[in-house]
PyMOL CGO cylinders between C-alpha atoms (Angstrom):
from pymol import cmd
from pymol.cgo import CYLINDER

trace = [
    CYLINDER, -18.16, 10.07, -13.73, -18.00, 11.87, -17.06, 0.3, 1, 1, 1, 1, 1, 1,
    CYLINDER, -18.00, 11.87, -17.06, -17.86, 9.62, -20.12, 0.3, 1, 1, 1, 1, 1, 1,
    CYLINDER, -17.86, 9.62, -20.12, -14.88, 9.96, -22.42, 0.3, 1, 1, 1, 1, 1, 1,
    CYLINDER, -14.88, 9.96, -22.42, -11.27, 10.35, -21.35, 0.3, 1, 1, 1, 1, 1, 1,
    CYLINDER, -11.27, 10.35, -21.35, -10.25, 8.74, -18.07, 0.3, 1, 1, 1, 1, 1, 1,
    CYLINDER, -10.25, 8.74, -18.07, -7.11, 9.12, -16.05, 0.3, 1, 1, 1, 1, 1, 1,
    CYLINDER, -7.11, 9.12, -16.05, -5.19, 7.80, -13.03, 0.3, 1, 1, 1, 1, 1, 1,
    CYLINDER, -5.19, 7.80, -13.03, -3.21, 9.67, -10.43, 0.3, 1, 1, 1, 1, 1, 1,
    CYLINDER, -3.21, 9.67, -10.43, -1.71, 9.67, -6.94, 0.3, 1, 1, 1, 1, 1, 1,
    CYLINDER, -1.71, 9.67, -6.94, -3.77, 10.67, -3.92, 0.3, 1, 1, 1, 1, 1, 1,
    CYLINDER, -3.77, 10.67, -3.92, -3.91, 10.24, -0.15, 0.3, 1, 1, 1, 1, 1, 1,
    CYLINDER, -3.91, 10.24, -0.15, -6.51, 8.61, 2.03, 0.3, 1, 1, 1, 1, 1, 1,
    CYLINDER, -6.51, 8.61, 2.03, -6.67, 11.79, 4.10, 0.3, 1, 1, 1, 1, 1, 1,
    CYLINDER, -6.67, 11.79, 4.10, -8.19, 13.59, 1.10, 0.3, 1, 1, 1, 1, 1, 1,
    CYLINDER, -8.19, 13.59, 1.10, -11.38, 11.63, 1.72, 0.3, 1, 1, 1, 1, 1, 1,
    CYLINDER, -11.38, 11.63, 1.72, -11.41, 12.63, 5.38, 0.3, 1, 1, 1, 1, 1, 1,
    CYLINDER, -11.41, 12.63, 5.38, -11.59, 16.38, 4.73, 0.3, 1, 1, 1, 1, 1, 1,
    CYLINDER, -11.59, 16.38, 4.73, -14.52, 18.36, 3.33, 0.3, 1, 1, 1, 1, 1, 1,
    CYLINDER, -14.52, 18.36, 3.33, -12.25, 20.34, 1.01, 0.3, 1, 1, 1, 1, 1, 1,
    CYLINDER, -12.25, 20.34, 1.01, -10.42, 17.16, -0.01, 0.3, 1, 1, 1, 1, 1, 1,
    CYLINDER, -10.42, 17.16, -0.01, -13.67, 15.41, -0.90, 0.3, 1, 1, 1, 1, 1, 1,
    CYLINDER, -13.67, 15.41, -0.90, -14.66, 18.35, -3.09, 0.3, 1, 1, 1, 1, 1, 1,
    CYLINDER, -14.66, 18.35, -3.09, -11.38, 18.05, -4.96, 0.3, 1, 1, 1, 1, 1, 1,
    CYLINDER, -11.38, 18.05, -4.96, -11.96, 14.30, -5.39, 0.3, 1, 1, 1, 1, 1, 1,
    CYLINDER, -11.96, 14.30, -5.39, -15.50, 14.91, -6.63, 0.3, 1, 1, 1, 1, 1, 1,
    CYLINDER, -15.50, 14.91, -6.63, -14.22, 17.40, -9.23, 0.3, 1, 1, 1, 1, 1, 1,
    CYLINDER, -14.22, 17.40, -9.23, -11.46, 14.99, -10.24, 0.3, 1, 1, 1, 1, 1, 1,
    CYLINDER, -11.46, 14.99, -10.24, -13.91, 12.11, -10.65, 0.3, 1, 1, 1, 1, 1, 1,
    CYLINDER, -13.91, 12.11, -10.65, -16.19, 14.34, -12.72, 0.3, 1, 1, 1, 1, 1, 1,
    CYLINDER, -16.19, 14.34, -12.72, -13.24, 15.03, -15.03, 0.3, 1, 1, 1, 1, 1, 1,
    CYLINDER, -13.24, 15.03, -15.03, -12.55, 11.32, -15.54, 0.3, 1, 1, 1, 1, 1, 1,
    CYLINDER, -12.55, 11.32, -15.54, -10.35, 10.39, -12.56, 0.3, 1, 1, 1, 1, 1, 1,
    CYLINDER, -10.35, 10.39, -12.56, -10.89, 6.62, -12.16, 0.3, 1, 1, 1, 1, 1, 1,
    CYLINDER, -10.89, 6.62, -12.16, -7.81, 5.04, -10.57, 0.3, 1, 1, 1, 1, 1, 1,
    CYLINDER, -7.81, 5.04, -10.57, -6.02, 6.24, -7.41, 0.3, 1, 1, 1, 1, 1, 1,
    CYLINDER, -6.02, 6.24, -7.41, -2.49, 5.34, -6.30, 0.3, 1, 1, 1, 1, 1, 1,
    CYLINDER, -2.49, 5.34, -6.30, -2.47, 5.65, -2.52, 0.3, 1, 1, 1, 1, 1, 1,
    CYLINDER, -2.47, 5.65, -2.52, 0.40, 5.10, -0.12, 0.3, 1, 1, 1, 1, 1, 1,
    CYLINDER, 0.40, 5.10, -0.12, -0.99, 3.52, 3.03, 0.3, 1, 1, 1, 1, 1, 1,
    CYLINDER, -0.99, 3.52, 3.03, 2.55, 2.47, 4.01, 0.3, 1, 1, 1, 1, 1, 1,
    CYLINDER, 2.55, 2.47, 4.01, 1.34, 0.66, 7.15, 0.3, 1, 1, 1, 1, 1, 1,
    CYLINDER, 1.34, 0.66, 7.15, -1.81, -0.25, 9.09, 0.3, 1, 1, 1, 1, 1, 1,
    CYLINDER, -1.81, -0.25, 9.09, -0.10, 0.07, 12.46, 0.3, 1, 1, 1, 1, 1, 1,
    CYLINDER, -0.10, 0.07, 12.46, -0.60, 3.30, 14.40, 0.3, 1, 1, 1, 1, 1, 1,
    CYLINDER, -0.60, 3.30, 14.40, 2.83, 3.03, 15.99, 0.3, 1, 1, 1, 1, 1, 1,
    CYLINDER, 2.83, 3.03, 15.99, 4.53, 2.37, 12.66, 0.3, 1, 1, 1, 1, 1, 1,
    CYLINDER, 4.53, 2.37, 12.66, 2.63, 5.27, 11.07, 0.3, 1, 1, 1, 1, 1, 1,
    CYLINDER, 2.63, 5.27, 11.07, 3.81, 7.59, 13.81, 0.3, 1, 1, 1, 1, 1, 1,
    CYLINDER, 3.81, 7.59, 13.81, 7.45, 6.57, 13.50, 0.3, 1, 1, 1, 1, 1, 1,
    CYLINDER, 7.45, 6.57, 13.50, 7.28, 6.93, 9.73, 0.3, 1, 1, 1, 1, 1, 1,
    CYLINDER, 7.28, 6.93, 9.73, 5.57, 10.33, 9.98, 0.3, 1, 1, 1, 1, 1, 1,
    CYLINDER, 5.57, 10.33, 9.98, 2.55, 9.31, 7.92, 0.3, 1, 1, 1, 1, 1, 1,
    CYLINDER, 2.55, 9.31, 7.92, -0.27, 9.50, 10.47, 0.3, 1, 1, 1, 1, 1, 1,
    CYLINDER, -0.27, 9.50, 10.47, -1.53, 12.75, 8.95, 0.3, 1, 1, 1, 1, 1, 1,
    CYLINDER, -1.53, 12.75, 8.95, -1.76, 11.47, 5.41, 0.3, 1, 1, 1, 1, 1, 1,
    CYLINDER, -1.76, 11.47, 5.41, -3.69, 8.47, 6.75, 0.3, 1, 1, 1, 1, 1, 1,
    CYLINDER, -3.69, 8.47, 6.75, -6.30, 10.76, 8.24, 0.3, 1, 1, 1, 1, 1, 1,
    CYLINDER, -6.30, 10.76, 8.24, -5.18, 10.32, 11.86, 0.3, 1, 1, 1, 1, 1, 1,
    CYLINDER, -5.18, 10.32, 11.86, -3.45, 12.49, 14.47, 0.3, 1, 1, 1, 1, 1, 1,
    CYLINDER, -3.45, 12.49, 14.47, -2.44, 10.02, 17.19, 0.3, 1, 1, 1, 1, 1, 1,
    CYLINDER, -2.44, 10.02, 17.19, -1.39, 6.35, 17.06, 0.3, 1, 1, 1, 1, 1, 1,
    CYLINDER, -1.39, 6.35, 17.06, -3.69, 5.34, 19.92, 0.3, 1, 1, 1, 1, 1, 1,
    CYLINDER, -3.69, 5.34, 19.92, -6.73, 6.44, 17.92, 0.3, 1, 1, 1, 1, 1, 1,
    CYLINDER, -6.73, 6.44, 17.92, -5.67, 4.64, 14.72, 0.3, 1, 1, 1, 1, 1, 1,
    CYLINDER, -5.67, 4.64, 14.72, -8.90, 3.12, 13.40, 0.3, 1, 1, 1, 1, 1, 1,
    CYLINDER, -8.90, 3.12, 13.40, -9.01, 0.55, 10.59, 0.3, 1, 1, 1, 1, 1, 1,
    CYLINDER, -9.01, 0.55, 10.59, -12.78, 0.93, 10.32, 0.3, 1, 1, 1, 1, 1, 1,
    CYLINDER, -12.78, 0.93, 10.32, -12.28, 4.60, 9.53, 0.3, 1, 1, 1, 1, 1, 1,
    CYLINDER, -12.28, 4.60, 9.53, -9.68, 3.67, 6.91, 0.3, 1, 1, 1, 1, 1, 1,
    CYLINDER, -9.68, 3.67, 6.91, -12.19, 1.34, 5.25, 0.3, 1, 1, 1, 1, 1, 1,
    CYLINDER, -12.19, 1.34, 5.25, -14.83, 4.11, 5.22, 0.3, 1, 1, 1, 1, 1, 1,
    CYLINDER, -14.83, 4.11, 5.22, -12.35, 6.50, 3.58, 0.3, 1, 1, 1, 1, 1, 1,
    CYLINDER, -12.35, 6.50, 3.58, -11.58, 3.97, 0.88, 0.3, 1, 1, 1, 1, 1, 1,
    CYLINDER, -11.58, 3.97, 0.88, -15.32, 3.72, 0.25, 0.3, 1, 1, 1, 1, 1, 1,
    CYLINDER, -15.32, 3.72, 0.25, -15.43, 7.48, -0.43, 0.3, 1, 1, 1, 1, 1, 1,
    CYLINDER, -15.43, 7.48, -0.43, -13.26, 6.81, -3.49, 0.3, 1, 1, 1, 1, 1, 1,
    CYLINDER, -13.26, 6.81, -3.49, -15.41, 3.88, -4.59, 0.3, 1, 1, 1, 1, 1, 1,
    CYLINDER, -15.41, 3.88, -4.59, -18.60, 5.90, -4.25, 0.3, 1, 1, 1, 1, 1, 1,
    CYLINDER, -18.60, 5.90, -4.25, -17.06, 8.35, -6.75, 0.3, 1, 1, 1, 1, 1, 1,
    CYLINDER, -17.06, 8.35, -6.75, -16.21, 5.56, -9.19, 0.3, 1, 1, 1, 1, 1, 1,
    CYLINDER, -16.21, 5.56, -9.19, -12.49, 5.67, -8.37, 0.3, 1, 1, 1, 1, 1, 1,
    CYLINDER, -12.49, 5.67, -8.37, -10.66, 2.38, -7.77, 0.3, 1, 1, 1, 1, 1, 1,
    CYLINDER, -10.66, 2.38, -7.77, -7.76, 2.25, -5.31, 0.3, 1, 1, 1, 1, 1, 1,
    CYLINDER, -7.76, 2.25, -5.31, -4.32, 0.71, -5.59, 0.3, 1, 1, 1, 1, 1, 1,
    CYLINDER, -4.32, 0.71, -5.59, -2.70, 0.67, -2.12, 0.3, 1, 1, 1, 1, 1, 1,
    CYLINDER, -2.70, 0.67, -2.12, 1.01, 0.65, -1.37, 0.3, 1, 1, 1, 1, 1, 1,
    CYLINDER, 1.01, 0.65, -1.37, 2.44, -0.90, 1.81, 0.3, 1, 1, 1, 1, 1, 1,
    CYLINDER, 2.44, -0.90, 1.81, 5.96, -0.86, 3.24, 0.3, 1, 1, 1, 1, 1, 1,
    CYLINDER, 5.96, -0.86, 3.24, 7.20, -4.00, 4.99, 0.3, 1, 1, 1, 1, 1, 1,
    CYLINDER, 7.20, -4.00, 4.99, 9.85, -3.88, 7.70, 0.3, 1, 1, 1, 1, 1, 1,
    CYLINDER, 9.85, -3.88, 7.70, 9.08, -1.05, 10.09, 0.3, 1, 1, 1, 1, 1, 1,
    CYLINDER, 9.08, -1.05, 10.09, 10.56, -1.66, 13.55, 0.3, 1, 1, 1, 1, 1, 1,
    CYLINDER, 10.56, -1.66, 13.55, 7.10, -1.87, 15.11, 0.3, 1, 1, 1, 1, 1, 1,
    CYLINDER, 7.10, -1.87, 15.11, 5.90, -4.52, 12.64, 0.3, 1, 1, 1, 1, 1, 1,
    CYLINDER, 5.90, -4.52, 12.64, 4.81, -7.94, 13.87, 0.3, 1, 1, 1, 1, 1, 1,
    CYLINDER, 4.81, -7.94, 13.87, 3.30, -10.94, 12.14, 0.3, 1, 1, 1, 1, 1, 1,
    CYLINDER, 3.30, -10.94, 12.14, -0.08, -9.56, 13.18, 0.3, 1, 1, 1, 1, 1, 1,
    CYLINDER, -0.08, -9.56, 13.18, 0.66, -6.37, 11.26, 0.3, 1, 1, 1, 1, 1, 1,
    CYLINDER, 0.66, -6.37, 11.26, 0.92, -8.33, 8.03, 0.3, 1, 1, 1, 1, 1, 1,
    CYLINDER, 0.92, -8.33, 8.03, -2.20, -10.38, 8.73, 0.3, 1, 1, 1, 1, 1, 1,
    CYLINDER, -2.20, -10.38, 8.73, -4.03, -7.09, 9.29, 0.3, 1, 1, 1, 1, 1, 1,
    CYLINDER, -4.03, -7.09, 9.29, -2.90, -5.90, 5.85, 0.3, 1, 1, 1, 1, 1, 1,
    CYLINDER, -2.90, -5.90, 5.85, -4.26, -9.05, 4.17, 0.3, 1, 1, 1, 1, 1, 1,
    CYLINDER, -4.26, -9.05, 4.17, -7.57, -8.76, 5.97, 0.3, 1, 1, 1, 1, 1, 1,
    CYLINDER, -7.57, -8.76, 5.97, -7.84, -5.07, 5.11, 0.3, 1, 1, 1, 1, 1, 1,
    CYLINDER, -7.84, -5.07, 5.11, -7.20, -5.77, 1.44, 0.3, 1, 1, 1, 1, 1, 1,
    CYLINDER, -7.20, -5.77, 1.44, -9.88, -8.46, 1.46, 0.3, 1, 1, 1, 1, 1, 1,
    CYLINDER, -9.88, -8.46, 1.46, -12.44, -6.16, 3.09, 0.3, 1, 1, 1, 1, 1, 1,
    CYLINDER, -12.44, -6.16, 3.09, -11.74, -3.15, 0.89, 0.3, 1, 1, 1, 1, 1, 1,
    CYLINDER, -11.74, -3.15, 0.89, -10.88, -4.98, -2.34, 0.3, 1, 1, 1, 1, 1, 1,
    CYLINDER, -10.88, -4.98, -2.34, -7.97, -2.58, -3.01, 0.3, 1, 1, 1, 1, 1, 1,
    CYLINDER, -7.97, -2.58, -3.01, -5.22, -3.66, -5.37, 0.3, 1, 1, 1, 1, 1, 1,
    CYLINDER, -5.22, -3.66, -5.37, -2.17, -4.08, -3.04, 0.3, 1, 1, 1, 1, 1, 1,
    CYLINDER, -2.17, -4.08, -3.04, 1.48, -3.43, -3.74, 0.3, 1, 1, 1, 1, 1, 1,
    CYLINDER, 1.48, -3.43, -3.74, 4.32, -4.21, -1.34, 0.3, 1, 1, 1, 1, 1, 1,
    CYLINDER, 4.32, -4.21, -1.34, 7.88, -3.00, -0.93, 0.3, 1, 1, 1, 1, 1, 1,
    CYLINDER, 7.88, -3.00, -0.93, 10.53, -3.75, 1.67, 0.3, 1, 1, 1, 1, 1, 1,
    CYLINDER, 10.53, -3.75, 1.67, 11.58, -0.74, 3.73, 0.3, 1, 1, 1, 1, 1, 1,
    CYLINDER, 11.58, -0.74, 3.73, 14.62, 0.80, 2.00, 0.3, 1, 1, 1, 1, 1, 1,
    CYLINDER, 14.62, 0.80, 2.00, 16.56, 3.36, 4.11, 0.3, 1, 1, 1, 1, 1, 1,
    CYLINDER, 16.56, 3.36, 4.11, 17.97, 5.19, 1.07, 0.3, 1, 1, 1, 1, 1, 1,
    CYLINDER, 17.97, 5.19, 1.07, 21.39, 6.85, 1.31, 0.3, 1, 1, 1, 1, 1, 1,
    CYLINDER, 21.39, 6.85, 1.31, 21.04, 10.54, 2.03, 0.3, 1, 1, 1, 1, 1, 1,
    CYLINDER, 21.04, 10.54, 2.03, 17.89, 10.11, 4.15, 0.3, 1, 1, 1, 1, 1, 1,
    CYLINDER, 17.89, 10.11, 4.15, 17.48, 10.59, 7.90, 0.3, 1, 1, 1, 1, 1, 1,
    CYLINDER, 17.48, 10.59, 7.90, 16.58, 6.92, 8.28, 0.3, 1, 1, 1, 1, 1, 1,
    CYLINDER, 16.58, 6.92, 8.28, 19.78, 5.87, 6.55, 0.3, 1, 1, 1, 1, 1, 1,
    CYLINDER, 19.78, 5.87, 6.55, 21.84, 8.00, 8.91, 0.3, 1, 1, 1, 1, 1, 1,
    CYLINDER, 21.84, 8.00, 8.91, 19.99, 6.59, 11.91, 0.3, 1, 1, 1, 1, 1, 1,
    CYLINDER, 19.99, 6.59, 11.91, 20.52, 2.97, 10.84, 0.3, 1, 1, 1, 1, 1, 1,
    CYLINDER, 20.52, 2.97, 10.84, 24.17, 3.68, 10.07, 0.3, 1, 1, 1, 1, 1, 1,
    CYLINDER, 24.17, 3.68, 10.07, 24.76, 5.06, 13.57, 0.3, 1, 1, 1, 1, 1, 1,
    CYLINDER, 24.76, 5.06, 13.57, 23.05, 1.98, 15.04, 0.3, 1, 1, 1, 1, 1, 1,
    CYLINDER, 23.05, 1.98, 15.04, 25.15, -0.37, 12.92, 0.3, 1, 1, 1, 1, 1, 1,
    CYLINDER, 25.15, -0.37, 12.92, 22.03, -2.01, 11.50, 0.3, 1, 1, 1, 1, 1, 1,
    CYLINDER, 22.03, -2.01, 11.50, 22.96, -2.42, 7.86, 0.3, 1, 1, 1, 1, 1, 1,
    CYLINDER, 22.96, -2.42, 7.86, 23.85, -5.87, 6.60, 0.3, 1, 1, 1, 1, 1, 1,
    CYLINDER, 23.85, -5.87, 6.60, 27.31, -6.44, 5.24, 0.3, 1, 1, 1, 1, 1, 1,
    CYLINDER, 27.31, -6.44, 5.24, 28.31, -6.04, 1.60, 0.3, 1, 1, 1, 1, 1, 1,
    CYLINDER, 28.31, -6.04, 1.60, 25.32, -3.88, 0.70, 0.3, 1, 1, 1, 1, 1, 1,
    CYLINDER, 25.32, -3.88, 0.70, 25.42, -2.50, -2.87, 0.3, 1, 1, 1, 1, 1, 1,
    CYLINDER, 25.42, -2.50, -2.87, 23.52, 0.39, -4.36, 0.3, 1, 1, 1, 1, 1, 1,
    CYLINDER, 23.52, 0.39, -4.36, 21.32, -2.00, -6.33, 0.3, 1, 1, 1, 1, 1, 1,
    CYLINDER, 21.32, -2.00, -6.33, 20.14, -3.53, -3.05, 0.3, 1, 1, 1, 1, 1, 1,
    CYLINDER, 20.14, -3.53, -3.05, 18.14, -0.35, -2.31, 0.3, 1, 1, 1, 1, 1, 1,
    CYLINDER, 18.14, -0.35, -2.31, 15.50, -1.25, -4.85, 0.3, 1, 1, 1, 1, 1, 1,
    CYLINDER, 15.50, -1.25, -4.85, 12.75, -1.95, -2.27, 0.3, 1, 1, 1, 1, 1, 1,
    CYLINDER, 12.75, -1.95, -2.27, 12.74, -5.70, -2.96, 0.3, 1, 1, 1, 1, 1, 1,
    CYLINDER, 12.74, -5.70, -2.96, 15.97, -6.55, -1.08, 0.3, 1, 1, 1, 1, 1, 1,
    CYLINDER, 15.97, -6.55, -1.08, 16.47, -6.37, 2.67, 0.3, 1, 1, 1, 1, 1, 1,
    CYLINDER, 16.47, -6.37, 2.67, 19.38, -4.09, 3.56, 0.3, 1, 1, 1, 1, 1, 1,
    CYLINDER, 19.38, -4.09, 3.56, 19.15, -3.88, 7.36, 0.3, 1, 1, 1, 1, 1, 1,
    CYLINDER, 19.15, -3.88, 7.36, 18.67, -5.91, 10.54, 0.3, 1, 1, 1, 1, 1, 1,
    CYLINDER, 18.67, -5.91, 10.54, 15.15, -5.92, 11.94, 0.3, 1, 1, 1, 1, 1, 1,
    CYLINDER, 15.15, -5.92, 11.94, 14.65, -5.96, 15.75, 0.3, 1, 1, 1, 1, 1, 1,
    CYLINDER, 14.65, -5.96, 15.75, 11.98, -8.68, 15.64, 0.3, 1, 1, 1, 1, 1, 1,
    CYLINDER, 11.98, -8.68, 15.64, 12.61, -10.74, 12.52, 0.3, 1, 1, 1, 1, 1, 1,
    CYLINDER, 12.61, -10.74, 12.52, 15.63, -12.47, 11.06, 0.3, 1, 1, 1, 1, 1, 1,
    CYLINDER, 15.63, -12.47, 11.06, 16.33, -11.55, 7.46, 0.3, 1, 1, 1, 1, 1, 1,
    CYLINDER, 16.33, -11.55, 7.46, 14.92, -14.83, 6.09, 0.3, 1, 1, 1, 1, 1, 1,
    CYLINDER, 14.92, -14.83, 6.09, 11.79, -14.46, 8.27, 0.3, 1, 1, 1, 1, 1, 1,
    CYLINDER, 11.79, -14.46, 8.27, 11.07, -10.88, 7.14, 0.3, 1, 1, 1, 1, 1, 1,
    CYLINDER, 11.07, -10.88, 7.14, 11.66, -11.76, 3.51, 0.3, 1, 1, 1, 1, 1, 1,
    CYLINDER, 11.66, -11.76, 3.51, 9.31, -14.72, 3.95, 0.3, 1, 1, 1, 1, 1, 1,
    CYLINDER, 9.31, -14.72, 3.95, 6.61, -12.39, 5.28, 0.3, 1, 1, 1, 1, 1, 1,
    CYLINDER, 6.61, -12.39, 5.28, 7.18, -10.12, 2.30, 0.3, 1, 1, 1, 1, 1, 1,
    CYLINDER, 7.18, -10.12, 2.30, 6.86, -12.97, -0.20, 0.3, 1, 1, 1, 1, 1, 1,
    CYLINDER, 6.86, -12.97, -0.20, 3.84, -14.40, 1.58, 0.3, 1, 1, 1, 1, 1, 1,
    CYLINDER, 3.84, -14.40, 1.58, 2.01, -11.08, 1.33, 0.3, 1, 1, 1, 1, 1, 1,
    CYLINDER, 2.01, -11.08, 1.33, 2.38, -11.21, -2.44, 0.3, 1, 1, 1, 1, 1, 1,
    CYLINDER, 2.38, -11.21, -2.44, 1.38, -14.85, -2.64, 0.3, 1, 1, 1, 1, 1, 1,
    CYLINDER, 1.38, -14.85, -2.64, -1.62, -14.61, -0.28, 0.3, 1, 1, 1, 1, 1, 1,
    CYLINDER, -1.62, -14.61, -0.28, -3.10, -11.43, -1.75, 0.3, 1, 1, 1, 1, 1, 1,
    CYLINDER, -3.10, -11.43, -1.75, -2.73, -12.67, -5.34, 0.3, 1, 1, 1, 1, 1, 1,
    CYLINDER, -2.73, -12.67, -5.34, -4.37, -16.09, -5.12, 0.3, 1, 1, 1, 1, 1, 1,
    CYLINDER, -4.37, -16.09, -5.12, -6.66, -16.92, -8.10, 0.3, 1, 1, 1, 1, 1, 1,
    CYLINDER, -6.66, -16.92, -8.10, -9.80, -16.42, -5.99, 0.3, 1, 1, 1, 1, 1, 1,
    CYLINDER, -9.80, -16.42, -5.99, -8.68, -12.97, -4.85, 0.3, 1, 1, 1, 1, 1, 1,
    CYLINDER, -8.68, -12.97, -4.85, -7.66, -11.98, -8.36, 0.3, 1, 1, 1, 1, 1, 1,
    CYLINDER, -7.66, -11.98, -8.36, -11.08, -12.82, -9.76, 0.3, 1, 1, 1, 1, 1, 1,
    CYLINDER, -11.08, -12.82, -9.76, -12.91, -11.23, -6.82, 0.3, 1, 1, 1, 1, 1, 1,
    CYLINDER, -12.91, -11.23, -6.82, -11.02, -7.96, -7.27, 0.3, 1, 1, 1, 1, 1, 1,
    CYLINDER, -11.02, -7.96, -7.27, -11.71, -7.82, -11.00, 0.3, 1, 1, 1, 1, 1, 1,
    CYLINDER, -11.71, -7.82, -11.00, -15.41, -8.49, -10.43, 0.3, 1, 1, 1, 1, 1, 1,
    CYLINDER, -15.41, -8.49, -10.43, -15.42, -5.70, -7.87, 0.3, 1, 1, 1, 1, 1, 1,
    CYLINDER, -15.42, -5.70, -7.87, -13.64, -3.23, -10.18, 0.3, 1, 1, 1, 1, 1, 1,
    CYLINDER, -13.64, -3.23, -10.18, -16.06, -3.96, -12.98, 0.3, 1, 1, 1, 1, 1, 1,
    CYLINDER, -16.06, -3.96, -12.98, -18.93, -2.86, -10.72, 0.3, 1, 1, 1, 1, 1, 1,
    CYLINDER, -18.93, -2.86, -10.72, -17.29, 0.07, -8.94, 0.3, 1, 1, 1, 1, 1, 1,
    CYLINDER, -17.29, 0.07, -8.94, -15.11, 1.61, -11.64, 0.3, 1, 1, 1, 1, 1, 1,
    CYLINDER, -15.11, 1.61, -11.64, -15.52, 0.06, -15.10, 0.3, 1, 1, 1, 1, 1, 1,
    CYLINDER, -15.52, 0.06, -15.10, -12.94, 2.38, -16.72, 0.3, 1, 1, 1, 1, 1, 1,
    CYLINDER, -12.94, 2.38, -16.72, -10.32, 1.00, -14.29, 0.3, 1, 1, 1, 1, 1, 1,
    CYLINDER, -10.32, 1.00, -14.29, -10.86, -2.62, -15.27, 0.3, 1, 1, 1, 1, 1, 1,
    CYLINDER, -10.86, -2.62, -15.27, -8.10, -2.78, -17.90, 0.3, 1, 1, 1, 1, 1, 1,
    CYLINDER, -8.10, -2.78, -17.90, -5.59, -1.10, -15.56, 0.3, 1, 1, 1, 1, 1, 1,
    CYLINDER, -5.59, -1.10, -15.56, -6.41, -3.53, -12.76, 0.3, 1, 1, 1, 1, 1, 1,
    CYLINDER, -6.41, -3.53, -12.76, -6.31, -6.52, -15.09, 0.3, 1, 1, 1, 1, 1, 1,
    CYLINDER, -6.31, -6.52, -15.09, -2.95, -5.60, -16.62, 0.3, 1, 1, 1, 1, 1, 1,
    CYLINDER, -2.95, -5.60, -16.62, -1.45, -4.68, -13.27, 0.3, 1, 1, 1, 1, 1, 1,
    CYLINDER, -1.45, -4.68, -13.27, -2.40, -8.00, -11.68, 0.3, 1, 1, 1, 1, 1, 1,
    CYLINDER, -2.40, -8.00, -11.68, -1.11, -9.89, -14.71, 0.3, 1, 1, 1, 1, 1, 1,
    CYLINDER, -1.11, -9.89, -14.71, 2.24, -8.09, -14.54, 0.3, 1, 1, 1, 1, 1, 1,
    CYLINDER, 2.24, -8.09, -14.54, 2.51, -8.74, -10.79, 0.3, 1, 1, 1, 1, 1, 1,
    CYLINDER, 2.51, -8.74, -10.79, 1.89, -12.43, -11.31, 0.3, 1, 1, 1, 1, 1, 1,
    CYLINDER, 1.89, -12.43, -11.31, 4.66, -12.55, -13.89, 0.3, 1, 1, 1, 1, 1, 1,
    CYLINDER, 4.66, -12.55, -13.89, 7.14, -10.55, -11.84, 0.3, 1, 1, 1, 1, 1, 1,
    CYLINDER, 7.14, -10.55, -11.84, 6.63, -11.64, -8.23, 0.3, 1, 1, 1, 1, 1, 1,
    CYLINDER, 6.63, -11.64, -8.23, 4.78, -14.89, -7.92, 0.3, 1, 1, 1, 1, 1, 1,
    CYLINDER, 4.78, -14.89, -7.92, 6.44, -18.30, -8.10, 0.3, 1, 1, 1, 1, 1, 1,
    CYLINDER, 6.44, -18.30, -8.10, 5.68, -20.38, -11.15, 0.3, 1, 1, 1, 1, 1, 1,
    CYLINDER, 5.68, -20.38, -11.15, 4.40, -23.83, -10.43, 0.3, 1, 1, 1, 1, 1, 1,
]
cmd.load_cgo(trace, "trace")
């Protein structure tokens, strides 16, 4: 990585799976790219298919969805000195408790900085129209409820309190003191220019999302 100015930007994990994409990443890293915002959305092949994100996760079919491959693609970023913040959506119909455990384990193995949002079928989208036809929205929903941290619909597997509990537990379990320190130690080795971003982000998350004891 070139010394001097450094920058952060959005990317996809599929970039690392393609020869042309890797060349773009190499050029970006050479120019100072050090911190990638990547939407994983889910680690379930079925959920990825229903959400239409299999392609951007470097896969073509749900039955061949491979977490080991995903870990290897994350490593491509790290080998270039680019740290990864990963975004996950909670509440796809195919989600189970195992789905969320898989996310925690994946974050531990890859050391990515995780971010979580509840699925929000925004007005004007195809998903919103689908859920409306199915009568799945909860009563008395306001516009402010579509902020990705409030549950607006009925899930086929989880009650509203149960799904919200899974959501809160993901934050709490991935941001324990031990995991916070381990991630910062990892960032310092893999992408030193990203350290301050990772440190400030984790600090802000602790203030905003985690319960104060």
